[in-house]
N, C-alpha and C positions, 0 to 999 in steps of 0.2 A: 801551756803548750802553744797557744796561738801566738803569744808575744814572742816566744823564742823563735818560732818559725819566721815571723816578720823580720826579726833581727838577722836571722840567717840569710834570708833572701835579699837583705839590703847590703850584704858584704860584697866587696869587689870580687868578681869571679876570677878563678885561676886562668892562666893563659889558654885561650881558645875554648875554655870550658870543658876540655876533654876529660880530665880526671873526675870532675863532678858527674859528667854524663856516664862514664864507665862505672862509677860507684853506684849510681842509681840503677843502671841496667842490670848490674850483677845482683843487687839487693832485691829488686822487684821487677823482673823482666817484663811480665805481662802488663803491669801497671804503667811501666815506662813506655811500652809500645802504645798503650791506650792513650797516654798523654800526647804522644807524637801525632796519633791519628786525629785527636781533637784539634790540635794546632793546624793540621793540614786542612780540616774542615773549615776552620776560621779563615785561613788564607784563601781558599777557593771561594767561600761564601762572600767575603767582604772585598776581595781585591780582584779576583780573576773573572767573576761572572756577575751579571746584573741580577736584580731581584726577579723572582720567579713569576710574580703577578704584575701585569702592567698597571700603570697609574690609574686606569679606569677600571671599574668593576669592583669585585669584592676585596681585592688586595689594596685598594686605595684607602680603605678605612680600617680602623682597629676593630677586631671582632673578639669579644670576650667569650671564652669557652669554659671558664671556671675561675677558681681562685684558690690561693693557699694563704691561710692566716690573714685574709682580707686583701692580699696582693693579687692583682689580676693575672690570669694565664691567658694571654691574648695573642691573636694572630695579627701581624702587621707586616707590610712589605719590607723585606730586608731584616726582619727580626729573627730571633733564634728559632721560634716556632716555624717560620717560613723557610729557614735554612734546612731544618731537619726534614720538612716536607719535601723540599727539593731533592735532598739526598734519597728520600724514600722513592722518588720517581724512578730510580733504577730498578726497583722491585715491583712497584705498583704503578697503575695509571694515576695521574695526579688527583683526579676527582674521587678515587676509591676511598670508601669509608675507612678501610684498614690503614691506608697511608696517613690519613688525617688523625685517626685515633692514636696511632703509634707516635706521631709527632706531638700530639697533645700530651700524652703521658710522659714523653721525654722532657717536654717543656715544664710539665708539672713537677717532675723530680728535680730539675735544675732550679726552679723557683723556690722549692722547699729547702734545698741545700743552701742556697744563697741566703735565705732567711735565717736558717739555723746558724750559719757561720757568722752572719751579721750580729745576731743576738749574743754570740759568744765573744764578740769584740774583735774577731780576726779579720784582717785584710792584708793581702800581700803588699809589700812596700812599693812605693812609687818607683824606686830605682829598679827593683826586680821586674816590674811590669814594663818599664821603659826598655830594659835590656831585652825582654822577650819580643817586644814589638820590633825592636831594631834587628832581631834575628830573622824576621820574616823574609823569605827569599826575594819577594817582590821589591824590597828596599835594598837589595844587595847589588853591588857592581864591582866586578873583579874581586869577589870574595870579601868585600868590606861593605859596611853600612854606607849608603849614599844619602846624605842630607838633602841633596837636590831632588832625588826621587821622592823622598819623604815629604818635602815641602810642596811638591807639585800636587799632592792630594789635598782637596779642600779641607779646611779646618774642621768643619762639622763631621766629615767622614773620618778624619784622624781621631777626633774625640770619641766617636762611636766605636771605632776599632780598638782604641785604648781601653775603653770601658768594658767591651766584650772580652778582650784579652784578660783583663783583671778578673772578670767573672769566671772565665774558663779556668784560670789558674786557681781560683778559690775552690771551684768544684773539684779540680784534680787533687788539690791538697786534702780535701775531705775524703775523697775515694782512697787516696794513698794512706791516710791515717787509719781509716776503717779496714783497708785491705791488709794492714800489717798486724791485725789482731792475731795473737799467737794461738796456734792449734795445740791442744794437749799433746805432749810428747808421746805418751803411751798410745794415743789414738793414731798418730802418724806412724809410729812403729808397727802397729797392728796392720795398718793399710799397706805398709811396705812389705810385711811378711806374706800378705795375700798373693803377691806376685811370685813367690818362691816356688810353690808347688803347682805344677801344671800337668794336665793329662791329655793324652791323645786317644781318640775314640773311633771305633767303627759303629755304624748304626744300621739297623734293619727296620724297615717300615712295613706295616700291614695295612694297606689302604682300604678305606671303606668301600671303594669301588670293587674290591675283590670278593665281596659277599656274593656267593654263587646263586645261580638261577634256581637250583633245586631247593635251596633254603628259602628263597622267595616264594616258590610254589608251596612249600610246606607251611609257611606262615599263612599264606592265603587260604589254604585248605582248612586251617584251624579257625579262620575268621571269614567265612564265606560271605556273610551279609555285607561286610565292609566293601567287598570287591565285586558285588553284583553290578551288572550294567542295567540302569533304569532309564526309561524313556518317558518323560513327564511333560505335562503342560501345567501352567499356573496362571492364576488371576490374583493380582494384588489390589485390594480395595483400600484407598487411603482414608476413607471416612470413618464413621462410627461402626461399632459392632452390629448395630441394628441394620445399617445400610448394607454391610457385608453379608449378613444373614439373609437379607432379602434377595440378594443376588444368588446366593447358594440355593435358597428355596426355589427360585424361578428356574434354575438349571435342573434341579432334581425333579421338578414337576413338568419338565419338558417345555416350559414356556419360552425358553431361549436356549440355543445351543451353547456349549462351552466356548466354542470359537467366537461366536458373536458377542458373548458376554465379555470375553477377554478383549476383543477389539473395541468395545464401547465403554466398558466399566473399569478395565485394568489400568494401573498406573505404574508400569515398569517397561523395561526394554523389550519384553516379549509380546507386548500388546499388538504390535503391528504384524506379528506372525500367528495371531490367533492363540497366543499363550504358549506356543511350542518352544520348549527349552532345549530340545535336542537330547541326545544320549550322553550319559556320564556315569561314572562309578559312584556307588552309593556313598562312599566316604567323602566325596566332594560335596555332599549335601549336609554333612554334619555341622559345618560352621553356620549354614543358613538355618538349620533346624537343630538348635543346641539341646533340646529336651530329647533324651534317648528314646523314650516311649513313643513320642510323636514321630521321631525320625524313623523308627522301625515300622510304625503303622504306614507311613508314606511309601517306603521302599518295598513293602510287601503288598501293596495294593494289587488286586487282580486287574487284568486288562479292562479298560473303561471304568475302573473303580474311581470314585471321587472321595477325597478326604473330608474329614470334618473341617470346620473353620479353625484356622490356626492363627494365633496372635504372635507375629514375628517382629523383628526390629524394623522391617520395611512397611508394616501395616498388617491388615487382615488378609490372609492368604488361603487360597483354595487350590489343591493339587488334583490332577487327574492322571492316571496311568494310561499311556497310549499303547502300551504293550506289557506283557508279563516280564518281570525282571529276569535276566539271563545270568547264569553262573559264569564266573570268569574263565576264559580260555587260557589255561596255564601253559599252553604250548606257543602262544602268540607273544612275540617279542615286545610289541607295543604295550600289551597288557602287563607284562613283567616290568617294563620300564615305569609304568604308572604305580605299580606296587612298590618298586624300589624308591620312587620319589616320595611316596607316602611314608615309608619307613624312615627315610632320612629326615623328613620334615617333622614327623609326629612321634615316631617310635625308634629314635636313633639308638636307644639303649639296647634294643634287640640285636642290631648289627654290631654294636660295640661289645656286647657280651660274647658274641660268637668269635670276633676277632681276638679278644683277650685269650680265649681258649687256644686259638691257633698260635698266638705268640707264646703262651706258656708251654705248649708242646714243643715249639722251636727251642726255647730256652732249656727245657729239660734235655732235649737231644744234644744241644751244644755242650752241656755239662758232662755228658758221657763220651761224645765223639770228637769234640773240639769245634771251634767256631768255623775255621776255614773249611773243614771237611763237610760240615752240614750245609754251609752256604754253597759250596760247589755242587753238592749232591741235589740240593733243592732248587738251585737257580734263583734264590731270593736276591733281590737287588740290595746292595749295600752302599753306604756312603761314609767317607772318612772326614773328620774334622779335628782340629787341634794341631799342636798343643796350645792350651789356654788355661788360665787359672779360673777360680770361681769369680765370675763377673756378673753377679746378680744385679739387674737394673741397667746393664750395658754402660758401665762407667767408662769415660774416655781415658781413664788412667791405665786401663788394662786392655789386652787383646779382646776384641769383640767377637762374640759367637757368630754374629751375622756376617763377619768378614769372610767366613768360610762358605757362606751360601748353601748350607745344608738344607735340603728340602724339608719343609714342614716345621722348621725350628725358628721361624722368624719371631714368634711371640714367646719363645721359651726363655728369652733373656730376662723376662720379668716373672718367670714361673718358679716359685720357690721350690716346689716339688721336684722339678727337673734338676736343679743344681744339687739338691740334697741327694737324690738318687745317683747322679753322675759322679759325685765325689765320695759316696759312701759304699758303692758297689765295689767289691774287691777287684783288683786288676786281674784280667784273664777270666773273669766270670761275667755271664750275661746279667743284665739288670732285670728286674721285674717289668712287666708291660707298663708303659706310661701313656696315660691319656692326658695330653697336654692342653692347657688352656689356649684358646684361640686356634687350635689345630683341628680343622674340620675335615681332614682327609686321611689321617693315619693314626694307627696305634704304633708306638715306637719301642724298640728294645735297644738299649745302649750296651756297647761292649768296650770297656776301658782296655785299650791295647797296652798302654805304657804310662807310667807316672815318672815325671822328670823333676829334678831340682834345678832351677835356673841359677847357674853359677856366675852370671854376669852381674852388672850393677843394677839389675831390675828393681831389687828391693829398695835401694837407696834412691833411685830415680823416682819410684812410685811414692816414696815418703816425701821427697822434695816437691814432686809434682802435685801431691795432694794438698800441701799447704798453699801453693799458688792457685790451684784450681778452686779450692774452698774460698780463698780471698776474692778471686775475680769472678766467681760464679755464684756460689751460695750466699756469701755475705752481701755482695752488692745487689743481687737479686732480692734478697730479703729487705734491703733498704728501700728499694723501689716499691715493693709490696706494702711495706709499713706506711710509706708516704701516701699511697693511693687509698689505704684503709683508714687514714687518720681523720679525726673529727675536724681538723683544720682545713681539710681538702674539700672544696666545693666543686662538684662535677656537673657542669651544665652543657657537656659536649653534645649530646644527642639533639637537644633543642636548637642549639646554634648551628650545628652541621646541617640539619634538615631544613632549617630556615634559609640557610645559605644556598642550598641546592634545589629548593622548591621555587625559588624566584625565577 
């Protein structure tokens, strides 16, 4: 294969090269565009701009960041690594870790491909490289190659430009060959058919925020200990149990007040306040006192009652109740907000179960009265999206669910359950309630309004697009990943980078 390509590239081009360019563009448009972009980078990097790093400092010497099969992957002023780093400056600051890492990985892939192609015996012909160098716009005058402009460039620069052009062409040929790997016809046909059937939806959402205050109050009434207001002081002794017990004994024998012991013996943020932790709800102590029996003993202390010595994550702790615990005031909005916060953080399933019941009641009503009638009667907010096909994973080949900006569905693109329910629920019927992954605000019911068959060229376009997309994304991305995972690849990037920026 390599020898044939070399011969092909050595042939005299057709007039203006236009038929050859058209053929390449039609056969592999994305690869062709990629080749042009690479050549543009070469022109800019070698002809139109100076090196990114001045002659003094780090850029004046070669810095080895790793190697491939014993061949160094190095940064040097004007080299490929440096040119990619300069290009990255449009996205990152030049000293950013990610800018350097991206440039290093790109240089590593190039080094590996050149090595692979060299071992295969392939090199583009001298005639082909000469022709590509002559086509660089910098050497053109009145639409033709100017030998005067070419010869004005110093010989060393011309040689470097020629060598880099040869390497660029070698890498492009490698990508082109890999990118033309055939996709199974049946697979491409299947992908094409996916675009044919599309659905349009209405959606109703039952937000977690709609969980009513009376349900909060009912939950709190069933769990009164969790929502008591307790007013405690504490002492944290960082030493041994014997030292902590001595402090407790002295307090119990009235040898020292609790406040003085906290001020002199405690090692926590409350010591300066005599141990006063302020008022809080009992559930807020559960993370500090994970043992339920100990937790209940502390929150039920009588006024001025002192706890046993407790071994907690912060050390040995002694609690005192500054007042008797008070039951929650379920008419107070601030208290209800705290209860709601607890449920959403620790008992979300309680809220979720209630919302599912409401959604099921809504769906049941829709089946008997119709979607529009129920929505108008209840005032439930609805949203419309579609038409779109099954696009699990948000493939660029098809219409994106996120393009409709339906609230609460951002993460549904990768939710298998969402797509299964969306396209298996009969048209004109409400779906079962959906708890979507990543959706922390709503329970959703989908209502498929309409199913359409796309009579345009969508199927054929998707089939063709899939082949190009696979070649230019999955295949080439896989090459880069395999190179970076290879035993031939030596990655010393972190050490060199931090040595460079620690000086």
